[in-house]
C-alpha positions as CSV (number, residue, x, y, z in Angstrom):
1,X,101.7,109.8,84.8
2,X,103.1,107.4,87.7
3,X,105.0,105.5,85.2
4,X,107.7,108.1,85.4
5,X,108.1,107.6,89.1
6,X,108.0,103.9,88.6
7,X,110.9,104.1,86.3
8,X,112.8,106.3,88.6
9,X,112.3,103.6,91.4
10,X,113.3,100.8,88.9
11,X,116.4,102.7,88.0
12,X,117.5,103.3,92.0
13,X,117.0,99.5,92.4
14,X,119.0,99.0,88.8
15,X,121.9,101.4,89.8
16,X,122.0,99.7,93.4
17,X,122.3,96.3,91.8
18,X,124.8,97.4,89.1
19,X,127.0,99.1,91.9
20,X,127.2,95.9,94.2
21,X,128.4,94.1,91.1
22,X,130.8,96.5,89.9
23,X,129.2,97.0,86.6
24,X,130.4,99.7,84.3
25,X,127.0,99.8,82.5
26,X,123.7,98.1,82.0
27,X,122.9,96.5,78.9
28,X,119.3,95.3,79.2
29,X,116.5,95.3,82.0
30,X,113.7,92.5,81.8
31,X,110.5,93.6,83.5
32,X,107.5,91.3,84.0
33,X,104.2,93.4,84.0
34,X,101.0,91.9,85.0
35,X,97.7,93.2,83.6
36,X,96.3,93.8,87.0
37,X,99.4,95.8,88.2
38,X,98.0,99.2,87.3
39,X,100.9,100.2,85.1
40,X,100.7,100.5,81.2
41,X,103.6,98.8,79.6
42,X,103.6,101.4,76.7
43,X,103.6,104.4,78.9
44,X,106.4,103.0,81.0
45,X,108.2,102.3,77.8
46,X,107.9,106.1,76.8
47,X,108.8,107.2,80.3
48,X,112.0,105.3,80.6
49,X,114.4,107.4,78.4
50,X,113.4,110.3,80.6
51,X,114.1,108.5,83.6
52,X,117.2,106.8,82.4
53,X,119.0,110.0,81.2
54,X,122.3,110.3,82.9
55,X,122.2,107.1,84.9
56,X,124.3,104.0,84.3
57,X,121.3,102.5,82.4
58,X,120.7,105.3,80.0
59,X,121.7,103.0,76.8
60,X,119.9,99.9,78.4
61,X,117.3,98.2,76.2
62,X,114.2,97.9,78.2
63,X,112.1,94.5,77.8
64,X,108.6,94.5,78.7
65,X,107.3,91.2,79.2
66,X,103.5,90.4,80.0
67,X,102.8,88.2,83.0
68,X,99.9,86.0,82.8
69,X,96.8,86.2,85.0
70,X,96.8,83.0,87.1
71,X,94.1,82.0,90.0
72,X,94.0,79.2,92.4
73,X,90.6,77.7,93.0
74,X,89.0,77.5,96.7
75,X,86.7,74.9,95.5
76,X,88.8,72.2,93.3
77,X,92.2,73.7,94.1
78,X,93.0,73.7,90.7
79,X,95.6,76.6,89.2
80,X,94.6,77.9,86.0
81,X,94.9,80.9,83.5
82,X,92.2,83.6,83.8
83,X,91.4,86.9,82.0
84,X,91.9,90.2,83.9
85,X,88.0,90.7,83.9
86,X,86.9,87.2,84.8
87,X,88.7,85.4,87.5
88,X,87.1,82.2,87.3
89,X,88.6,78.9,87.9
90,X,89.5,77.0,84.4
91,X,88.7,73.8,85.7
92,X,85.3,74.0,87.5
93,X,84.0,77.5,86.6
94,X,84.1,78.5,90.5
95,X,84.3,82.3,91.4
96,X,86.0,81.2,94.5
97,X,89.4,82.0,93.3
98,X,92.7,83.5,94.7
99,X,95.1,85.4,92.1
100,X,98.4,83.6,92.0
101,X,100.0,85.9,89.5
102,X,98.8,88.9,87.3
103,X,99.3,92.0,89.5
104,X,103.2,91.8,89.7
105,X,105.6,94.3,88.4
106,X,109.1,92.4,88.7
107,X,112.7,93.5,87.7
108,X,113.0,89.7,86.4
109,X,116.4,90.1,84.6
110,X,119.5,92.3,84.5
111,X,122.3,92.3,82.0
112,X,125.3,94.0,83.1
113,X,128.8,95.1,81.6
114,X,131.2,94.2,84.2
115,X,135.0,95.1,83.4
116,X,137.7,92.4,83.6
């Protein structure tokens, strides 16, 4: 279950950011997870409480937002949505595309409790 190690790495990053800002707690963690990232959001959600126990983010809400799959076309130059198993240009149908998004695992936002 590599999602547990991903949660542990995420919490290391969250704790580092919280410490840098003098936070006393973490209220909410927003992650963007693409379908091509190799990470299952549901497994990440289940692993989170185990990894967060005893940390500054123990009671934080974990919000997982799906990132869209987007490609850039090498033939017509368009950028369009695609499906994970069909990375074709939405404008011209070309297979000569480059992935723009959909493979990310991104810490998008943190809501911290900072004492007065």
